[in-house]
C-alpha positions in Angstrom: 129.4 132.6 64.4 126.4 134.8 66.4 128.5 134.8 69.2 131.5 136.4 67.6 129.5 139.1 65.7 127.9 140.0 69.3 131.3 140.2 70.7 132.7 142.4 67.7 129.5 144.5 68.2 130.3 145.2 72.0 133.8 145.5 71.1 132.8 148.6 68.9 130.2 150.0 71.1 132.8 150.2 73.9 135.4 151.7 71.9 133.1 154.6 70.4 131.8 155.1 74.0 135.5 155.5 75.2 136.1 158.0 72.4 132.9 159.8 73.2 133.9 159.8 77.1 137.3 161.1 75.8 136.0 164.2 74.8 135.3 167.0 76.8 132.1 169.5 75.8 132.6 172.5 74.4 131.1 174.7 77.3 134.1 173.2 79.4 136.7 174.9 77.3 135.3 177.8 76.2 133.9 181.2 77.0 131.1 183.2 75.2 132.8 186.7 74.6 131.2 189.2 76.5 129.4 186.6 79.0 131.7 187.3 82.2 131.8 188.9 86.0 132.7 192.1 86.5 134.3 193.5 89.5 132.7 195.9 91.9 134.3 197.8 94.8 133.2 200.0 97.9 134.3 201.7 100.9 132.1 201.5 104.2 132.4 201.3 108.0 132.1 198.1 110.5 130.4 198.8 113.5 129.8 197.3 116.7 133.4 195.5 117.2 134.2 194.7 120.6 137.1 197.3 121.0 138.7 195.3 117.9 137.9 198.2 115.9 140.4 201.3 114.5 142.3 203.6 116.6 140.9 206.9 115.3 144.0 208.7 116.2 146.1 206.3 113.8 143.3 206.0 111.3 141.8 209.5 109.9 139.4 208.3 107.5 137.7 206.2 109.9 137.0 209.3 111.8 136.4 211.6 109.0 134.0 208.8 107.7 132.4 208.4 110.7 131.6 211.9 111.2 130.5 212.2 107.7 127.8 209.6 108.2 126.5 210.9 111.2 125.8 214.1 109.9 124.1 212.7 107.1 121.4 211.2 110.0 121.5 214.3 111.8 124.2 214.1 114.4 126.9 216.6 114.2 130.2 215.6 116.1 132.7 217.7 114.6 134.6 218.8 117.5 134.3 215.9 119.7 136.6 213.3 120.9 136.2 210.1 119.3 138.4 207.7 121.2 135.9 204.7 120.6 137.3 201.4 119.1 134.2 200.0 117.8 134.4 201.5 114.0 136.7 200.0 111.3 137.2 201.3 108.0 136.7 198.6 105.6 137.1 198.1 101.5 134.0 195.9 100.3 134.5 193.9 97.3 132.2 191.7 95.1 131.9 190.1 91.7 128.7 191.1 89.5 127.8 188.0 87.7 126.8 187.9 84.0 122.9 188.3 83.3 122.2 189.0 87.1 119.0 190.6 87.7 118.2 193.5 89.7 117.1 192.4 93.1 119.3 189.3 93.1 121.9 188.8 96.2 125.8 188.1 95.7 128.4 187.8 97.8 130.7 190.5 99.6 133.8 190.0 100.6 135.0 193.1 103.9 138.9 193.7 104.0 140.4 196.1 107.1 142.1 199.0 105.8 142.9 200.5 109.3 144.5 199.2 112.5 141.6 197.0 113.4 142.5 193.7 114.9 139.5 192.2 114.2 135.9 192.6 111.9 134.6 189.5 113.6 130.8 190.1 115.0 130.8 193.6 113.0 128.2 194.9 111.1 128.9 196.4 107.8 126.4 199.9 106.9 125.1 200.5 103.8 127.7 200.5 101.3 127.6 201.1 97.2 129.4 198.8 95.4 130.6 200.7 91.9 132.4 199.2 88.6 135.3 200.3 86.4 132.8 203.1 85.1 132.3 204.7 88.3 128.1 204.0 88.3 126.8 202.1 91.3 125.8 198.6 90.5 124.7 197.0 93.9 124.3 197.9 97.7 126.0 196.0 100.8 125.2 195.7 104.3 124.8 192.9 107.0 126.6 191.0 109.6 130.5 190.0 108.8 131.5 186.6 109.4 135.5 186.3 109.6 135.6 182.2 110.3 138.7 182.8 112.6 139.5 182.9 116.1 141.4 185.1 118.2 142.3 184.9 121.8 144.7 186.5 124.1 145.6 186.7 128.3 146.2 189.1 130.6 150.2 188.8 129.9 150.0 189.9 126.5 150.0 186.2 124.9 147.5 185.6 122.2 146.7 183.2 120.0 144.8 183.8 116.0 143.9 181.1 113.8 143.1 182.0 110.4 142.5 186.0 109.4 140.0 188.2 111.9 140.6 191.6 109.5 139.1 190.1 106.7 135.5 188.3 106.6 132.4 187.5 104.0 128.8 188.4 104.0 126.7 185.9 102.2 124.3 187.4 100.2 125.3 191.0 101.7 124.8 192.8 98.6 121.8 193.4 96.7 121.8 194.1 92.5 120.7 197.7 92.0 121.7 197.8 88.2 121.9 195.4 85.4 124.1 194.9 82.8 122.7 195.3 79.5 123.9 192.2 77.6 121.1 191.2 74.7 122.0 188.1 72.6 118.8 188.1 70.4 119.9 190.8 68.5 123.5 189.3 67.9 124.3 188.4 64.5 127.3 186.6 65.4 129.1 185.4 68.9 132.6 184.4 69.6 133.9 181.7 71.7 137.5 182.0 73.4 139.1 179.1 74.2 140.3 179.0 78.1 143.8 177.2 76.6 144.4 179.0 73.1 145.6 176.1 70.7 145.5 176.1 66.6 144.7 172.5 66.9 141.5 172.9 69.5 140.1 175.8 67.6 140.0 174.2 64.3 138.7 170.6 65.8 135.8 173.0 67.3 135.0 174.5 64.1 134.7 171.3 62.2 132.6 169.8 65.0 130.0 172.4 64.7 130.2 172.8 60.9 129.7 168.9 60.6 125.9 169.4 62.3 125.5 173.2 61.3 127.7 173.8 58.1 129.0 177.1 57.2 128.2 178.4 61.0 132.0 178.7 62.6 135.1 179.9 61.6 138.2 179.6 64.1 139.8 182.9 63.5 143.1 182.1 65.3 144.3 179.9 68.2 141.8 182.0 70.8 138.6 183.1 69.1 136.1 180.8 67.0 133.4 183.1 65.4 129.3 181.6 65.2 127.2 182.7 62.9 123.7 181.4 63.9 121.5 179.6 61.2 118.9 181.8 59.5 115.6 181.9 61.7 117.5 179.8 64.5 117.2 181.1 67.8 120.4 182.2 69.1 120.3 180.8 72.7 119.0 177.2 70.9 122.0 177.3 69.2 124.5 178.7 71.8 122.9 175.7 73.7 123.4 173.1 71.1 126.8 174.0 70.5 127.7 173.9 74.4 126.7 170.2 74.1 129.0 169.1 71.4 131.9 167.2 72.7 135.6 168.0 71.4 139.1 166.4 72.2 140.9 169.2 73.1 144.7 169.0 72.5 147.5 171.1 74.2 151.4 171.2 74.1 153.6 169.2 76.0 154.5 171.3 79.7 155.6 170.4 82.7 154.5 172.7 86.0 157.1 173.0 88.8 156.2 174.5 92.1 159.6 174.8 94.0 157.8 176.4 97.2 155.3 173.2 97.6 157.6 170.7 95.8 154.8 169.9 93.3 155.3 168.7 89.6 152.8 168.3 87.0 153.5 166.6 83.4 151.5 166.4 80.3 151.1 163.0 78.3 152.6 164.7 75.3 155.6 165.2 77.2 158.3 163.2 75.8 162.5 163.0 76.0 165.5 162.0 73.8 167.9 159.6 74.5 169.6 160.4 78.1 171.4 159.0 81.0 170.7 160.0 84.5 172.5 159.3 87.9 171.3 160.7 91.4 172.9 160.4 94.6 173.3 162.4 97.8 176.2 163.1 99.7 176.3 164.2 103.3 178.5 165.3 105.3 178.4 166.2 108.9 180.8 168.0 111.6 180.3 167.0 115.2 181.8 169.6 117.9 182.3 168.3 121.1 184.2 170.7 123.7 186.5 169.5 126.2 187.6 170.4 129.3 191.4 170.6 129.7 192.4 170.2 133.4 196.3 171.7 134.3 198.4 169.3 136.7 198.6 170.5 140.4 200.9 173.3 141.4 201.3 173.9 137.5 199.9 177.5 137.9 197.6 176.6 134.5 194.2 177.0 133.7 191.4 175.2 133.3 190.2 175.8 129.5 187.8 174.3 126.9 189.2 172.4 124.2 187.0 172.0 121.1 187.3 168.3 119.5 185.7 167.9 115.9 185.0 165.1 114.2 183.9 165.1 110.6 182.7 162.3 108.8 181.1 161.8 104.9 178.3 159.5 103.9 177.8 158.7 100.1 174.6 156.9 99.7 174.9 153.9 97.6 173.1 151.6 95.5 171.6 154.6 93.0 172.4 153.0 89.6 172.9 155.3 86.4 169.7 154.5 84.0 169.1 155.3 80.2 166.0 156.4 79.0 165.9 155.6 75.3 164.6 158.5 72.3 161.1 159.1 72.1 160.5 157.8 75.7 156.9 158.7 76.8 155.5 160.3 80.4 155.5 156.9 82.3 159.0 155.6 81.0 160.0 159.0 82.6 158.5 158.6 85.8 159.1 155.1 86.5 162.9 155.8 85.7 163.0 158.3 87.8 161.1 156.2 90.8 163.9 153.6 90.0 166.3 155.9 91.4 164.0 156.8 94.5 164.3 160.2 93.9 162.3 163.0 95.7 160.0 165.6 94.6 162.6 168.4 95.1 165.5 166.2 93.6 162.8 165.6 91.0 162.7 169.2 90.1 166.3 169.7 89.8 166.7 166.5 87.6 164.2 167.7 85.3 165.5 171.1 85.1 168.8 169.5 84.3 167.1 167.2 81.3 165.6 170.6 79.7 169.3 172.3 80.1 170.8 169.2 78.5 168.4 169.8 75.4 166.8 166.1 75.8 163.1 167.2 77.5 160.8 168.0 74.7 158.6 170.1 76.9 158.4 173.4 78.2 158.8 174.1 81.5 157.0 176.2 83.5 158.3 177.5 87.2 155.2 178.8 89.3 
């Protein structure tokens, strides 16, 4: 009897742990409204290129920028004939992380906007990065790393691996201005679901209210409003909420990438009763030219006579399979695998099943 009780307790413990492991942390399925990255952009010059920069005749912005930069440094070259190809005009982009403090380094991406052939080995000079409000938030400078290979020969042949006209500078920008976001003064916090869903939003609110009564309210499938308990720290409250687990729900969907031939189906995909048959028909036409030689003294001409061989081959052994109503994803996959179809054939079959009204899921083609 003692062994039986121990076995039951162990089974219940495994079941509970399995359910807990099946859930997802709230922090993994939601975003805190207002806590997000901000895009930064700037225009600058990359110098020190080995003859792979912009042609000053074809890229006027590079020439004007070089003249303006040197004038600020006390050098006047307005009437000079600039033929150097060691400078390139570039756009610099970066992401300003949330709660980033002044002095924090961030990565930047440098991309050529002229006819430069490569930015490899170049150095980005001081470039201000501005936000959507027109304010400067960071300053970038450093050596550009493209991670590409480019080589050419005297005959004109060349080999290029990667994109030499775009590169990155790790930690190449320093944040100069912070974005104010004071959570301590907030009376309410809104959570935004990454995948909006009515059921998931309600489950999140129920889980939070189970530990902190009357603190969470699901406004809609995307927003859950949180009201921190009286006297509680906002940071401590959000930390506790992020660590809670919930089982997210989602609709049945089939994602199809026709270019790569990739199919992704969720476990909720169901189908009604349907019969599927698939086969391949191959038609081959082979042209074999033959020479027609005239008889001696016949005054004829030697000509080429085309000879065609046409063949039709139909693949055998494919059977008609039937999937019963309410069949699950595993049944659908097993049935299609039984036909021996390729991923691209499976895409056509799924679209045909959807057109017949037997696929209870949304098909999204990307």
